[in-house]
All heavy atoms as an XYZ file, in Angstrom:
843
protein
N      74.473      3.816    258.497
C      75.632      4.288    257.770
C      76.603      3.146    257.512
O      76.728      2.225    258.299
C      76.355      5.377    258.545
C      75.752      6.753    258.310
O      74.962      6.910    257.360
O      76.091      7.663    259.079
N      77.328      3.292    256.423
C      78.288      2.279    256.027
C      79.496      2.243    256.962
O      80.036      1.191    257.262
C      78.753      2.568    254.600
C      79.598      1.481    254.008
C      79.929      1.782    252.556
O      79.140      2.446    251.880
O      81.006      1.359    252.135
N      79.949      3.417    257.445
C      81.106      3.498    258.327
C      80.711      4.218    259.604
O      79.998      5.207    259.566
C      82.239      4.278    257.663
C      82.720      3.666    256.382
C      82.335      4.188    255.168
C      83.545      2.556    256.408
C      82.771      3.617    253.985
C      83.991      1.982    255.232
C      83.601      2.508    254.021
N      81.213      3.758    260.736
C      80.960      4.490    261.977
C      81.534      5.900    261.883
O      82.498      6.138    261.161
C      81.700      3.682    263.044
C      81.956      2.344    262.429
C      82.004      2.561    260.957
N      80.956      6.832    262.606
C      81.362      8.238    262.557
C      82.861      8.412    262.783
O      83.492      9.221    262.133
C      80.568      9.047    263.581
C      80.771     10.552    263.561
C      80.444     11.123    262.188
C      79.933     11.221    264.609
N      83.457      7.650    263.663
C      84.882      7.835    263.966
C      85.776      7.523    262.768
O      86.936      7.902    262.747
C      85.279      6.998    265.172
C      85.299      5.515    264.938
C      85.723      4.763    266.213
N      85.908      3.380    265.973
C      84.950      2.460    265.967
N      83.700      2.816    266.217
N      85.221      1.201    265.726
N      85.263      6.829    261.744
C      86.054      6.493    260.561
C      85.808      7.437    259.390
O      86.428      7.305    258.363
C      85.756      5.063    260.112
C      86.224      4.050    261.099
N      87.557      3.771    261.305
C      85.537      3.275    261.954
C      87.667      2.846    262.248
N      86.451      2.532    262.657
N      84.912      8.373    259.568
C      84.615      9.302    258.480
C      85.516     10.516    258.551
O      85.820     11.025    259.617
C      83.164      9.767    258.554
C      82.220      8.706    258.106
C      80.873      9.313    257.897
N      79.932      8.464    258.585
C      78.775      8.843    259.043
N      78.374     10.074    258.907
N      77.987      8.002    259.637
N      85.902     11.004    257.373
C      86.718     12.200    257.288
C      85.847     13.446    257.470
O      86.248     14.391    258.132
C      87.424     12.231    255.932
C      88.259     13.457    255.720
C      89.410     13.674    256.451
C      87.884     14.402    254.785
C      90.178     14.798    256.260
C      88.648     15.533    254.580
C      89.795     15.730    255.321
N      84.664     13.438    256.882
C      83.754     14.578    256.949
C      82.558     14.248    257.829
O      82.086     13.106    257.850
C      83.261     14.946    255.543
C      84.350     15.313    254.539
C      83.744     15.495    253.158
C      85.063     16.578    254.965
N      82.047     15.232    258.503
C      80.869     15.026    259.348
C      79.598     15.017    258.511
O      78.685     14.263    258.777
C      80.799     16.127    260.441
C      81.983     15.961    261.382
C      79.488     16.062    261.190
C      82.133     17.070    262.389
N      79.554     15.856    257.469
C      78.365     15.944    256.614
C      78.750     15.635    255.174
O      79.882     15.865    254.751
C      77.776     17.336    256.708
N      77.803     15.122    254.438
C      78.007     14.806    253.020
C      78.079     16.117    252.235
O      77.091     16.837    252.137
C      76.848     13.952    252.520
C      76.967     13.570    251.058
O      77.841     14.102    250.350
O      76.159     12.725    250.626
N      79.247     16.458    251.649
C      79.385     17.736    250.951
C      78.521     17.829    249.689
O      78.234     18.924    249.226
C      80.872     17.811    250.606
C      81.347     16.406    250.640
C      80.489     15.689    251.637
N      78.084     16.699    249.140
C      77.222     16.750    247.957
C      75.791     17.123    248.316
O      74.985     17.396    247.437
C      77.213     15.403    247.199
O      76.634     14.387    248.028
C      78.620     15.024    246.766
N      75.498     17.184    249.626
C      74.137     17.531    250.084
C      74.117     18.721    251.037
O      73.061     19.136    251.478
C      73.517     16.328    250.784
C      73.343     15.158    249.870
C      72.775     13.997    250.590
N      72.711     12.865    249.668
C      72.072     11.763    249.911
N      71.439     11.606    251.051
N      72.067     10.793    249.036
N      75.299     19.244    251.368
C      75.400     20.299    252.358
C      75.907     21.583    251.711
O      76.940     21.591    251.047
C      76.381     19.880    253.482
O      75.960     18.621    254.005
C      76.423     20.905    254.594
N      75.154     22.675    251.885
C      75.592     23.977    251.373
C      76.651     24.550    252.305
O      76.634     24.263    253.493
C      74.405     24.937    251.262
C      73.418     24.574    250.171
C      74.003     24.605    248.766
O      75.079     25.180    248.545
O      73.385     24.020    247.870
N      77.593     25.334    251.819
C      77.716     25.808    250.442
C      78.414     24.817    249.525
O      78.546     25.048    248.326
C      78.549     27.068    250.592
C      79.490     26.756    251.715
C      78.656     25.916    252.679
N      78.884     23.685    250.086
C      79.685     22.741    249.299
C      78.918     22.179    248.115
O      79.480     22.009    247.036
C      80.210     21.618    250.207
C      80.987     22.183    251.336
C      80.650     22.170    252.655
C      82.212     22.919    251.248
N      81.599     22.840    253.387
C      82.569     23.306    252.547
C      83.039     23.281    250.201
C      83.714     24.027    252.828
C      84.183     24.010    250.470
C      84.509     24.367    251.776
N      77.640     21.905    248.291
C      76.832     21.349    247.192
C      76.883     22.261    245.962
O      77.122     21.811    244.849
C      75.401     21.148    247.664
C      74.506     20.529    246.631
C      73.117     20.248    247.252
N      72.303     19.570    246.300
C      71.429     20.173    245.503
N      71.277     21.479    245.552
N      70.714     19.482    244.640
N      76.684     23.549    246.150
C      76.704     24.512    245.044
C      78.110     24.671    244.461
O      78.274     24.790    243.245
C      76.187     25.876    245.501
O      74.832     25.773    245.858
N      79.101     24.667    245.314
C      80.488     24.796    244.847
C      80.860     23.586    243.988
O      81.444     23.730    242.908
C      81.457     24.954    246.039
C      81.213     26.301    246.723
C      82.907     24.813    245.587
C      81.901     26.435    248.069
N      80.507     22.400    244.434
C      80.786     21.187    243.662
C      80.061     21.233    242.324
O      80.639     20.918    241.279
C      80.395     19.926    244.473
C      81.355     19.747    245.658
C      80.370     18.690    243.583
C      80.904     18.724    246.674
N      78.806     21.651    242.329
C      78.024     21.730    241.079
C      78.681     22.693    240.091
O      78.788     22.392    238.903
C      76.594     22.149    241.385
N      79.131     23.854    240.564
C      79.764     24.846    239.680
C      81.101     24.363    239.136
O      81.519     24.773    238.063
C      79.974     26.169    240.415
C      78.715     26.989    240.563
C      79.019     28.410    241.021
N      79.860     28.508    242.195
C      79.437     28.513    243.462
N      78.149     28.421    243.726
N      80.291     28.630    244.454
N      81.779     23.500    239.869
C      83.111     23.044    239.478
C      83.128     21.654    238.855
O      84.201     21.100    238.620
C      84.051     23.074    240.691
C      84.444     24.484    241.041
O      85.164     25.116    240.287
N      83.943     24.978    242.146
N      81.972     21.110    238.564
C      81.895     19.804    237.942
C      81.986     19.948    236.431
O      81.184     20.675    235.839
C      80.578     19.097    238.333
O      80.576     18.909    239.746
C      80.455     17.747    237.645
N      82.957     19.310    235.803
C      83.094     19.422    234.348
C      81.841     18.931    233.636
O      81.192     17.997    234.082
C      84.280     18.502    234.021
C      85.005     18.329    235.297
C      83.977     18.443    236.380
N      81.543     19.585    232.529
C      80.421     19.168    231.704
C      79.144     19.943    231.954
O      78.155     19.747    231.258
N      79.122     20.832    232.925
C      77.927     21.608    233.222
C      77.651     22.682    232.190
O      76.526     23.109    232.004
N      78.685     23.114    231.508
C      78.554     24.145    230.475
C      79.278     23.653    229.231
O      80.153     22.795    229.324
C      79.171     25.455    230.965
N      78.921     24.204    228.075
C      79.637     23.801    226.864
C      81.141     24.029    227.017
O      81.566     25.005    227.627
C      79.052     24.709    225.783
C      77.722     25.137    226.313
C      77.876     25.185    227.812
N      81.927     23.121    226.463
C      83.375     23.206    226.603
C      83.947     24.396    225.836
O      84.968     24.950    226.224
C      84.023     21.911    226.136
N      83.331     24.771    224.734
C      83.821     25.898    223.951
C      84.919     25.533    222.981
O      85.379     26.369    222.212
N      85.369     24.292    223.023
C      86.415     23.818    222.118
C      86.329     22.296    222.066
O      85.727     21.663    222.941
C      87.794     24.247    222.615
N      86.949     21.717    221.063
C      87.015     20.265    220.966
C      87.792     19.711    222.165
O      88.639     20.400    222.735
C      87.685     19.858    219.662
N      87.503     18.470    222.526
C      88.103     17.870    223.713
C      88.742     16.530    223.353
O      88.155     15.729    222.623
C      87.030     17.652    224.805
C      87.603     16.934    226.012
C      86.408     18.983    225.214
N      89.946     16.299    223.862
C      90.642     15.020    223.739
C      90.627     14.366    225.112
O      91.057     14.966    226.100
C      92.093     15.234    223.291
C      92.874     13.957    223.149
C      92.947     13.318    221.927
C      93.537     13.404    224.233
C      93.663     12.132    221.783
C      94.257     12.226    224.113
C      94.321     11.584    222.883
N      90.125     13.139    225.180
C      90.071     12.398    226.440
C      90.741     11.050    226.232
O      90.428     10.346    225.281
C      88.624     12.169    226.910
C      87.928     13.505    227.189
C      88.587     11.270    228.147
C      86.452     13.382    227.494
N      91.655     10.700    227.125
C      92.261      9.375    227.131
C      91.943      8.739    228.478
O      92.156      9.354    229.521
C      93.762      9.464    226.913
N      91.425      7.520    228.442
C      90.999      6.831    229.664
C      91.536      5.413    229.665
O      91.291      4.658    228.728
C      89.471      6.787    229.723
C      88.904      5.948    230.853
C      89.084      6.576    232.215
O      88.724      7.725    232.404
N      89.636      5.854    233.166
N      92.265      5.068    230.712
C      92.724      3.698    230.881
C      91.593      2.826    231.396
O      90.858      3.230    232.302
N      91.461      1.644    230.837
C      90.388      0.750    231.281
C      90.671      0.146    232.656
O      89.762     -0.360    233.305
C      90.150     -0.380    230.262
O      91.345     -1.165    230.145
C      89.741      0.169    228.904
N      91.924      0.216    233.108
C      92.291     -0.291    234.434
C      92.452      0.845    235.442
O      93.074      0.676    236.488
C      93.580     -1.106    234.341
N      91.883      1.996    235.149
C      91.981      3.165    236.033
C      91.071      2.983    237.240
O      89.864      2.812    237.094
C      91.574      4.421    235.250
C      91.875      5.709    235.983
O      91.938      5.710    237.222
O      92.046      6.728    235.289
N      91.651      3.008    238.432
C      90.876      2.915    239.672
C      90.745      4.266    240.362
O      90.136      4.358    241.418
C      91.521      1.903    240.624
C      91.366      0.494    240.125
O      90.341      0.135    239.556
N      92.397     -0.309    240.299
N      91.351      5.310    239.790
C      91.262      6.659    240.356
C      90.057      7.397    239.767
O      89.265      7.977    240.486
C      92.544      7.451    240.057
C      93.804      6.808    240.553
C      93.866      6.720    242.065
O      93.439      7.672    242.738
O      94.350      5.692    242.564
N      89.985      7.427    238.436
C      88.833      7.982    237.726
C      88.239      6.807    236.963
O      88.796      6.357    235.971
C      89.236      9.114    236.756
C      88.023      9.611    235.992
C      89.917     10.249    237.500
N      87.140      6.306    237.467
C      86.566      5.098    236.893
C      86.123      5.325    235.451
O      85.564      6.381    235.128
C      85.391      4.623    237.739
C      85.737      4.282    239.188
C      84.485      3.859    239.949
C      86.799      3.199    239.254
N      86.375      4.362    234.570
C      85.980      4.499    233.171
C      84.502      4.855    232.987
O      84.167      5.624    232.090
C      86.317      3.135    232.574
C      87.481      2.660    233.393
C      87.158      3.136    234.787
N      83.630      4.360    233.824
C      82.199      4.679    233.712
C      81.947      6.166    233.945
O      81.067      6.768    233.310
C      81.389      3.844    234.701
N      82.704      6.787    234.833
C      82.564      8.224    235.091
C      82.991      9.018    233.855
O      82.315      9.956    233.428
C      83.400      8.640    236.328
C      83.445     10.147    236.489
C      82.845      7.970    237.576
N      84.108      8.624    233.254
C      84.588      9.297    232.047
C      83.606      9.098    230.905
O      83.367     10.019    230.118
C      85.986      8.783    231.671
O      86.864      9.029    232.776
C      86.531      9.473    230.439
N      83.034      7.939    230.806
C      82.050      7.659    229.758
C      80.837      8.581    229.899
O      80.369      9.164    228.920
C      81.613      6.191    229.815
C      80.639      5.804    228.733
C      81.216      5.859    227.328
O      82.399      5.538    227.141
O      80.467      6.231    226.401
N      80.332      8.740    231.116
C      79.182      9.640    231.337
C      79.549     11.082    231.002
O      78.760     11.807    230.387
C      78.676      9.526    232.774
C      77.913      8.250    233.044
C      77.170      8.269    234.366
N      78.008      8.521    235.513
C      78.634      7.578    236.215
N      78.519      6.311    235.884
N      79.368      7.899    237.257
N      80.727     11.504    231.392
C      81.194     12.855    231.085
C      81.273     13.058    229.576
O      80.821     14.067    229.034
C      82.551     13.097    231.753
C      83.212     14.392    231.351
C      82.590     15.616    231.597
C      84.446     14.393    230.727
C      83.193     16.809    231.224
C      85.058     15.576    230.370
C      84.425     16.777    230.615
O      85.020     17.955    230.242
N      81.832     12.082    228.879
C      81.953     12.154    227.421
C      80.574     12.254    226.776
O      80.357     13.060    225.863
C      82.711     10.920    226.892
O      84.010     10.914    227.485
C      82.839     10.945    225.386
N      79.648     11.478    227.247
C      78.284     11.519    226.711
C      77.651     12.888    226.926
O      76.959     13.407    226.050
C      77.431     10.420    227.338
C      77.818      9.040    226.868
C      77.103      7.941    227.623
O      76.337      8.174    228.556
N      77.377      6.703    227.234
N      77.890     13.485    228.084
C      77.366     14.833    228.356
C      77.944     15.843    227.379
O      77.235     16.692    226.842
C      77.692     15.251    229.795
C      76.507     15.266    230.684
C      76.714     15.931    232.037
N      78.036     16.068    232.566
C      78.554     15.307    233.525
N      77.866     14.330    234.041
N      79.768     15.531    233.970
N      79.254     15.776    227.159
C      79.880     16.682    226.202
C      79.275     16.495    224.807
O      78.974     17.469    224.113
C      81.391     16.449    226.144
C      82.215     16.915    227.338
C      83.646     16.411    227.206
C      82.184     18.422    227.463
N      79.123     15.254    224.401
C      78.562     14.966    223.079
C      77.140     15.507    222.948
O      76.794     16.103    221.914
C      78.578     13.463    222.809
S      80.245     12.791    222.502
N      76.328     15.333    223.967
C      74.944     15.853    223.924
C      74.926     17.366    223.773
O      73.998     17.922    223.197
C      74.181     15.445    225.176
C      73.674     14.031    225.154
C      72.645     13.767    226.238
N      73.128     14.018    227.568
C      73.746     13.143    228.340
N      73.971     11.923    227.904
N      74.152     13.458    229.548
N      75.953     18.037    224.264
C      76.026     19.498    224.162
C      76.686     19.951    222.857
O      76.911     21.133    222.654
C      76.769     20.066    225.357
C      75.943     19.982    226.626
C      76.651     20.673    227.774
N      75.768     20.844    228.892
C      75.515     19.923    229.815
N      76.095     18.749    229.737
N      74.693     20.181    230.808
N      77.020     19.002    221.994
C      77.573     19.342    220.695
C      79.074     19.535    220.649
O      79.613     20.009    219.655
N      79.775     19.158    221.699
C      81.227     19.281    221.738
C      81.867     18.114    220.992
O      81.559     16.961    221.287
C      81.733     19.280    223.198
O      81.128     20.359    223.897
C      83.243     19.400    223.270
N      82.753     18.383    220.032
C      83.480     17.283    219.393
C      84.450     16.659    220.395
O      85.240     17.364    221.023
C      84.254     17.955    218.257
C      83.733     19.340    218.153
C      83.088     19.677    219.450
N      84.373     15.354    220.554
C      85.196     14.651    221.538
C      85.956     13.512    220.868
O      85.362     12.656    220.218
C      84.336     14.068    222.679
C      85.208     13.301    223.679
C      83.540     15.145    223.389
N      87.262     13.510    221.035
C      88.091     12.357    220.660
C      88.310     11.601    221.949
O      88.938     12.090    222.897
C      89.429     12.822    220.059
C      90.380     11.688    219.761
C      89.865     10.790    218.634
N      90.788      9.686    218.425
C      90.476      8.403    218.601
N      89.257      8.055    218.957
N      91.365      7.469    218.404
N      87.725     10.382    222.024
C      87.762      9.585    223.243
C      88.576      8.322    222.985
O      88.174      7.453    222.239
C      86.341      9.243    223.671
C      86.223      8.478    224.966
C      87.051      8.732    226.044
C      85.244      7.509    225.111
C      86.915      8.038    227.228
C      85.100      6.807    226.298
C      85.938      7.077    227.342
O      85.810      6.386    228.525
N      89.744      8.251    223.602
C      90.667      7.132    223.406
C      90.621      6.234    224.640
O      90.937      6.679    225.744
C      92.108      7.650    223.192
C      93.083      6.494    223.037
C      92.163      8.590    222.000
N      90.211      4.994    224.454
C      90.228      4.017    225.539
C      91.539      3.251    225.456
O      91.940      2.782    224.392
C      89.051      3.057    225.407
C      87.719      3.716    225.664
C      86.595      2.714    225.575
C      85.266      3.417    225.744
N      84.146      2.481    225.615
N      92.198      3.137    226.593
C      93.517      2.504    226.676
C      93.404      1.187    227.446
O      93.407      1.185    228.683
C      94.499      3.452    227.363
C      94.601      4.849    226.739
C      95.268      5.824    227.691
C      95.351      4.765    225.424
N      93.282      0.072    226.742
C      93.088     -1.225    227.411
C      94.214     -1.560    228.385
O      95.397     -1.457    228.053
C      93.069     -2.220    226.242
C      92.719     -1.407    225.042
C      93.305     -0.038    225.293
N      93.805     -1.912    229.612
C      94.754     -2.352    230.628
C      95.614     -1.265    231.249
O      96.481     -1.548    232.056
N      95.379     -0.005    230.892
C      96.214      1.099    231.382
C      95.596      1.698    232.647
O      94.395      1.908    232.731
C      96.374      2.183    230.294
C      97.049      1.603    229.054
C      97.122      3.396    230.812
C      98.468      1.134    229.262
N      96.453      1.998    233.621
C      96.017      2.596    234.882
C      95.986      4.123    234.766
O      96.435      4.696    233.769
C      96.970      2.208    236.020
O      98.261      2.751    235.723
C      97.036      0.700    236.213
N      95.520      4.759    235.810
C      95.426      6.216    235.850
C      96.796      6.869    235.647
O      96.949      7.780    234.841
C      94.830      6.648    237.187
C      94.588      8.113    237.303
N      93.521      8.733    236.719
C      95.291      9.086    237.925
C      93.557     10.024    236.976
N      94.630     10.268    237.710
N      97.779      6.390    236.383
C      99.104      7.005    236.324
C      99.820      6.801    234.999
O     100.720      7.568    234.652
C      99.977      6.483    237.465
C      99.495      6.969    238.813
O      98.827      7.986    238.906
N      99.804      6.236    239.856
N      99.434      5.782    234.242
C     100.101      5.492    232.977
C      99.363      6.057    231.760
O      99.892      6.015    230.652
C     100.267      3.985    232.823
N      98.180      6.605    231.952
C      97.349      7.042    230.825
C      97.983      8.183    230.031
O      97.933      8.183    228.800
C      95.960      7.442    231.311
N      98.574      9.142    230.693
C      99.167     10.282    229.980
C     100.294      9.815    229.065
O     100.352     10.201    227.893
C      99.673     11.332    230.969
N     101.159      8.990    229.586
C     102.280      8.495    228.770
C     101.762      7.627    227.619
O     102.218      7.739    226.489
C     103.249      7.700    229.626
C     104.377      7.092    228.787
C     105.437      6.481    229.625
N     106.235      7.598    230.138
C     107.069      7.523    231.140
N     107.239      6.398    231.766
N     107.749      8.571    231.537
N     100.786      6.770    227.892
C     100.265      5.866    226.870
C      99.529      6.604    225.753
O      99.462      6.123    224.630
C      99.347      4.828    227.510
N      98.987      7.771    226.056
C      98.205      8.517    225.063
C      98.951      9.726    224.499
O      98.422     10.424    223.634
C      96.892      8.995    225.680
O      97.147      9.928    226.719
N     100.162      9.983    224.963
C     100.880     11.211    224.601
C     101.051     11.391    223.100
O     100.801     12.472    222.565
C     102.235     11.255    225.300
N     101.460     10.367    222.420
C     101.711     10.491    220.981
C     100.420     10.862    220.239
O     100.417     11.755    219.392
C     102.290      9.197    220.431
C     102.797      9.319    219.018
C     103.578      8.083    218.593
O     103.759      7.137    219.348
N     104.056      8.097    217.372
N      99.328     10.188    220.575
C      98.055     10.497    219.919
C      97.549     11.885    220.315
O      97.019     12.621    219.489
C      97.002      9.442    220.244
C      95.746      9.640    219.428
C      94.815      8.443    219.456
O      95.183      7.380    219.992
O      93.700      8.588    218.921
N      97.740     12.263    221.566
C      97.305     13.587    222.022
C      98.075     14.692    221.306
O      97.485     15.695    220.871
C      97.477     13.715    223.535
N      99.369     14.539    221.162
C     100.187     15.540    220.469
C      99.765     15.647    219.003
O      99.619     16.749    218.470
C     101.695     15.228    220.606
C     102.530     16.092    219.674
C     102.136     15.430    222.053
N      99.527     14.520    218.345
C      99.080     14.546    216.952
C      97.730     15.252    216.831
O      97.498     16.053    215.917
C      98.988     13.127    216.399
N      96.842     14.992    217.787
C      95.519     15.635    217.805
C      95.677     17.150    217.960
O      95.037     17.926    217.251
C      94.681     15.038    218.934
C      93.275     15.519    218.999
C      92.194     15.014    218.337
C      92.770     16.596    219.797
N      91.067     15.712    218.665
C      91.392     16.690    219.564
C      93.365     17.497    220.675
C      90.591     17.636    220.179
C      92.563     18.437    221.290
C      91.195     18.510    221.048
N      96.547     17.573    218.882
C      96.794     19.008    219.084
C      97.410     19.655    217.849
O      97.026     20.772    217.470
C      97.711     19.225    220.288
C      97.055     19.097    221.651
C      98.110     19.041    222.740
C      96.095     20.239    221.885
N      98.363     18.988    217.230
C      98.975     19.527    216.012
C      97.912     19.779    214.942
O      97.949     20.793    214.238
C     100.046     18.570    215.481
C     101.311     18.575    216.291
C     102.316     17.522    215.835
O     101.943     16.574    215.093
O     103.489     17.652    216.228
N      96.974     18.861    214.814
C      95.887     19.029    213.836
C      95.019     20.241    214.172
O      94.588     20.966    213.278
C      95.031     17.766    213.770
C      95.754     16.584    213.201
C      94.981     15.286    213.407
O      93.943     15.248    214.052
N      95.523     14.200    212.863
N      94.784     20.490    215.449
C      93.968     21.657    215.844
C      94.720     22.942    215.480
O      94.157     23.873    214.948
C      93.662     21.671    217.347
C      92.966     20.458    217.967
C      91.558     20.138    217.502
N      91.447     19.766    216.133
C      91.852     18.575    215.599
N      92.386     17.661    216.344
N      91.717     18.339    214.310
N      96.028     22.992    215.795
C      96.810     24.189    215.484
C      96.962     24.404    213.984
O      97.119     25.529    213.528
C      98.184     24.131    216.160
C      98.136     24.450    217.626
C      98.414     23.467    218.565
C      97.803     25.715    218.068
C      98.367     23.752    219.925
C      97.751     26.014    219.428
C      98.032     25.030    220.350
N      96.892     23.323    213.225
C      96.971     23.431    211.767
C      95.632     23.842    211.156
O      95.545     24.057    209.955
C      97.432     22.106    211.170
N      94.614     23.943    211.989
C      93.305     24.384    211.505
C      92.398     23.272    211.024
O      91.312     23.539    210.497
N      92.801     22.014    211.204
C      91.968     20.899    210.772
C      90.732     20.785    211.662
O      90.792     21.043    212.867
C      92.763     19.599    210.819
N      89.633     20.402    211.047
C      88.387     20.201    211.798
C      88.587     19.056    212.789
O      89.143     18.001    212.432
C      87.273     19.884    210.809
C      85.929     19.737    211.435
C      84.911     19.351    210.357
N      83.636     19.215    210.971
C      82.617     20.027    210.739
N      82.732     20.993    209.841
N      81.462     19.852    211.344
N      88.158     19.225    214.026
C      88.394     18.174    215.027
C      87.551     16.933    214.743
O      86.352     17.037    214.488
C      87.978     18.820    216.346
C      87.093     19.941    215.976
C      87.488     20.386    214.604
N      88.164     15.752    214.799
C      87.388     14.534    214.670
C      86.568     14.332    215.931
O      86.897     14.871    216.994
C      88.461     13.453    214.533
C      89.623     14.011    215.266
C      89.573     15.505    215.055
N      85.491     13.582    215.831
C      84.661     13.338    216.997
C      84.214     11.877    217.039
O      83.825     11.322    216.001
C      83.435     14.244    217.012
O      82.670     14.018    218.179
N      84.270     11.303    218.207
C      83.773      9.948    218.421
C      82.340      9.953    218.938
O      81.820      8.905    219.307
C      84.690      9.224    219.415
C      86.091      9.025    218.877
O      86.213      8.682    217.686
O      87.053      9.220    219.630
N      81.693     11.110    218.938
C      80.352     11.225    219.496
C      79.319     10.364    218.757
O      78.402      9.842    219.378
C      79.900     12.677    219.521
S      80.776     13.659    220.770
N      79.464     10.204    217.460
C      78.506      9.389    216.706
C      78.540      7.932    217.160
O      77.556      7.209    216.993
C      78.808      9.490    215.217
N      79.637      7.496    217.768
C      79.783      6.115    218.244
C      79.086      5.901    219.581
O      78.977      4.791    220.045
C      81.264      5.759    218.385
C      82.035      5.848    217.093
C      83.511      5.616    217.356
C      84.332      5.890    216.111
N      85.761      5.787    216.387
N      78.645      6.972    220.234
C      78.059      6.874    221.570
C      76.586      6.601    221.487
O      75.804      7.042    220.857
C      78.292      8.144    222.358
C      79.718      8.669    222.235
C      80.318      9.051    223.525
N      81.118      8.082    224.170
C      82.104      7.357    223.633
N      82.372      7.415    222.404
N      82.811      6.546    224.373
């Protein structure tokens, strides 16, 4: 093991131990179609939700036919992503409420 038992928070790996394994699977985004277009903003300097994780999630949504607007924010951290993307997110939402067809970056993936 990478860490001695006394340094671990959990005794068993929840991704391999029931009922946690099933609960995690049911609550993992991307397992079912989103049912609506999705706007995602990801900071490239995010250490909380790694950009590679968001990229895989976006690809899953695209494979399921969900229109995804995926905005990469160079040098932005997790805590700053909402503020950095707010103007674009609001404009995207206004377009949805106005009935405009959602743009998608899926063809770029």
